[in-house]
N, C-alpha and C positions, 0 to 999 in steps of 0.2 A: 450464677448461670448466665445472666444477661451480659455481664462484662466479658465472660468467656466467648459468648456468641459474637459480641462486637469485635473482639480481637480476631476471631476466626474470619469474620466478614472483611475486616481490614486487610488481613493477609491475603485473602482471596482476591480482593480488588487490586492489591499490589502485584500479584502474580498475573492477573489479567492485563494490567498496564505493561508489565515487562513482556508478556507474550505479544501484545500489540506492537510494541517497539521493535521486537525482534522480527516480526512478520513484515513490518514496514521496511526495516533495514535490508532484509533479504530481497524484498521486492525492488527496492531502489538499486541494489547491487546487480540484480538480474537484468533490470532495464538498462543500466549502464553497460553491462557486458554485451547485451544484444545490440546496443547502439555502436559499440566498438566493432563488433563483428560486421555490422552493416557498413561501417566506414571502411573497413579493410576490403570488403568485397567491392564496394564502389571505387575505391582507390585502384584496385586491380583492373576494374573495367576501364577506368580512365587511362591506365598504363597501356592497355592493349588497343586503345583507340575507340572504344565504345563509350563515348562521352554521354550520349543521350541515355543509354542504359544505366550508366553509373549514376547519373543525376537522378534518374527515376528510382533506383535502388535506395539511395541515401534519403531522398526526400520522402518517399512513401513510407519507408521504415521509421524515419524520425517522426513524421506526423502521426503515425500509428502509435508509437510508444508514448509520445507526449499526450495524445488523446486518452490513452488508458490511464495515465497518471492524473490528468485533469479531471476525468469523470470519476476516478476513484476518490480524489480529494473532495469533489463536490458531494458525492454520496456520503462520505464520512462527515462532512459539515452538516448535511441534512440530518443524519442520524443523531449528531450531537445537539442539534437544535430542537428535536422533538423530545418532550419529556417522557421518560420511561417509567412505567408503573413499578414501584418497588414493593415487594411483599412486606406485610406488617411483621414486625419481630414476634417471635413466639411469646405467647402470654398476653399479647396486646388485643386479642379478639374480644376481651371482656367488655 
């Protein structure tokens, strides 16, 4: 019974790790896509002679995206640094 519970717990942790990896990958891809779109819009602004607006578009967008990733990483580091209470295995209450 206890061995079966340990296997189940290990599979659950592996699934959570994969889900976190997938979520991070999607987030990074989305951020990169947004940055590319901003670069294209800024490039177009440069081409039509609106240099100030183009610079504002790319700088503001890039800073915003970088800020989101930095704060996300810091909050993830903070979560990893705090110990989480794990429930006692079944039958250990005795």
